[in-house]
Every structure is written in C-alpha cells, then in structure tokens.
N, C-alpha and C positions, 0 to 999 in steps of 0.2 A: 473531621477532616482525615484522608488516608491518603498514606504515600503510595505514588503509583510509580513502581518498578516494571511493571508488565501489564500495559494497557490490554483493557477489554473493549472492545466495539459492539453497539448493539443493532449495527445496521441503518437502515432505512426508518423515520419513524413515519407516522399517520399523515405528517404535515409534508413529508418528502423531504426533511432535511436528514443526512447522515452525521453520525458520530465521527469525527477526526481528529487527528494531531497534524499541526502545521509547523515544520522547521524552515530555518532561513535555507534559501538559495543553495546547492551544493557547488562549492567552486569548482574550476577545472574540471568538469564532464565533459568537455567538449569532443575529445578524441578516445578516452580510455576510462572504463569505469568498471567498478566489479562489487556486485551485492551479496551479502549473507543476511540469512533472517531466519525465525522459525514461527510456526503458526500454530493453534490451536482452535479447531471448529466447534461452535455454540452448537450445532448440530448437523446433522446428512443431507437435509433436504433442502432448504432455502438457503442454506449458508454456502452452496457451493452451486448456484444457479447462474447466478449474473452478478459477481462481489467484486469490487474494488479491492485491492490491497495495497499498491502506493501508485501514486502519480504526480510529474513535475513537466512542464511544458512552458510553452511561449503564451498558450492562450488560457494559464490559470485563473486570470482575473477578467475573462472575457474578452482579452484582445486578439486580434487577429493573429495569424501565424500557426505554421505546421508542425514545426518540431515538438516531440514528446517523447517521455520516457515513460511506460506504464506495465504495470503487474495484477494480474488479479484472476478470479476462478470462475468458469464459465462450463456448467455441463458435468462438474465433477473433474475437470482438469484443470491445469495451472495454464494460464494463458500470459505470455511475455511478448508486447509489443515495443517498438520504436520506430520515430521516422524522423530522418535527419534534412528533411525538405522535399525530398525527391520521392518520396512513396514510403509508405508501411511495411515493417518486417514484423513476422510474427512467428513464434515459436509455441507449439500447444503440446504439453505434456501429455502421456499415457493416462488414464484415471489414477486417481490418486486409490491408496490403498487403505479404506476407512477402519482397517484392523489397526492401524497406528494412531498413538495417542496424540503426538508431535509431528509435524513435516516440518522438513527442511530443505530451503532452496537457495541455489548459488546460480549467479548469472552474472553475465558480463557482456561487455563489446568494446572491441578494437578497430576503429576506424567504422567499414561497411558491416563488417562480420561481429556476429553476436552467437552468444549460447547460452543455455538452460540447463541446469540438473536439478531434479526434483527427487528428494529420496535417495532411494538404491536406483534410480531410473539409470538408463543410459544418457550420456550428455548428448544435448540435441543443439544443431548449429544452423543459422541461416545465414544470406547475406542480403543486405536492403537494397532495394533497388536504384536505379539513377547512378549521379556521378559524386552527389555529396557525401562527405566523409565526417564532418562535424555536427554533433549536437549542439544547438543553443538552445537554452532554456532561461527563461526570467522568473517563473513562480516559484513559491516556495515548495518546499517537499512534501506533500500531504499523504498521510499515512491512515489508512482505514476509509477513508472517507474524502469527499469534496466541501469546499466551503461554501460554494455556489449552491443555488437551491436545484437546478436542474443539469443534469450531466449534457444536454443538447448545447449549454453555452461553452461545451468542450470542445476540440477537434475533433471531425470525422475520424473512426479507428480507435477513439479513447473512450466509448460511450457505455461502460458499465454501469447498470442501472442501479444497483444497490451497493451501499456501503459495506464492508467488512462485519462478520458475525462472527463473533471469538475472540482470542488474543492473538497479537502479533507481539515478539518481544525479540531481543538479541539482534537488532538491526543494525547492521554494520555497512560501511562504504569504504573503498580506495578508490582513487582516480591514478595510480600510478602501480607497477607491479614492483617497484622499489618500496611502496608507503607501508606502514601498518593499516589496517583496519581500525576504523574508528567511529563512533555514534553519531548520526547527523544533529544538527543543532550547532548554535554558536549562546553560551559555552556548548560545549562538546555533549549531547544527550539531552538538552533541554530545547523543548518546542517553545515557538513564540505564541502559540493560541491554540486552542482545542475545544469541542464540545462535546458534551454527553461520553465521556470517557471514565471507565473504571478501572480499578483494580482487579486482576486476573484471579479468580477463586476468592475473592475477598468482596462482602458485601456490606455496607452501612447500615443495612434493614438488619442483620444479624446481631448488633449490637442496640437496636433501637427495640423498645418494647411498647406497642399502641394502646390507648386503652377505648372504652367505650364504643369496640365495635371498628375500631380504625384498621385499617391498612396500610404498611409501610411499600413505598413503591420507589425502585431506586432508579434516579435519572440520569447518574454518572454527571460527573465533575466538568465544569466549563473552565477554560483560562482566558 
C-alpha cells in the first residue's frame, strides 16, 4: 500500500481505459468558480498531444445535456472549454515552456466571462456565446481521465482522446470570491473512486524484488 498525496496518471491503456480520480460534484459552481492546480508531464511527446486534465458536466454518465467544464492539453498548449448551454467558449494558451518542471494553472469564470492564466503567460479571457449565464453540472468531478470507455459518450467540444500522462497536484477550487480555496471531494480531498492511479515519483516496484526472471509492472491503485 502507498499513500497517494500527489496522484500520478498513466494515460490511456491498450484497452482504451484511462486512469482517473472521481470526486463528488462541486456544489454552487453555477455562476462563479475559480480553480488552481499544478501538473508535471510524464514526457514531452504523447503527454502533450490530446490529453484531459479535468472534466465535469451534465453528460458525465452518458446522459443528454450540453453544459460542461473541461481542461486539457492539445498540441503543447493548455485548452480550457466551458459550455453554459448556448455554445462552447474556448481559451487556448501559448505553447508550454517545456524547460519548466512544474506548470501552474489558474482559471475561472463569472457568468459568461472566463479567464485562463498558465505559468507566467499573460491572462487570456473569453465570453461564452448565447445568452445563458449558468453552468449546470451533475456529474462527478473527474481528474486525469474518464470513467467511461470512450470520450464520444461525452458532449461535443469535450472530447480529448487520451487521459493525462504525469502528475496533477494541489488542485483547489472556490465558488465565491469571499471563500477560501479548498480541495475537491467530500470529505475534502477524498475521491469517491479511481482507476490505475499511482503516487508521483514513487513506485511499489522499487520495493519489490522479483525472482526467476520475473519483472514487476506497476498498474496503479484502484478505489
């Protein structure tokens, strides 16, 4: 058994399943939210191509519904999408500075207006289309990947093909400017479930000695 304080995600396996953590639905996210998090990439090739960081929405269990909030990596840039029910708003960062070991993201939204700040890049803003101003989500808050087998079951505009490859940590959220930032989950910081998640920079295989030519392969923990 290992203590997971900084979860490590392996991405998408050969069967199409992603490693993930699922937290309880974030309450009171309708009109305002602010997220802070840090991440460390497993590599500079596949980990940057088309990889989900987090997702919550109406269609998280294969149900109909347009509203969603999502963050991911695509072609070496951070992509932040949200849909309030009348069209998707998107902010794309400048290319990540790959000389950095740890990347820092700060993002938020108030009514239709969203913003994203990545590392030391300038803050970027967007206004969602249409007239709707509230984000209504029912699914759990998914970190690092999906529970579902294929992203095609999720809303259009939220289809990152692969799970995250690397470590995501110090995830915090608040739903009012007067609140303190807190970790997701009930109780705070505790996921409801997960699949194939390890501890960043720690491998159970380092504690195991195989005999007779055997090889230890880490599969991650499942909750």
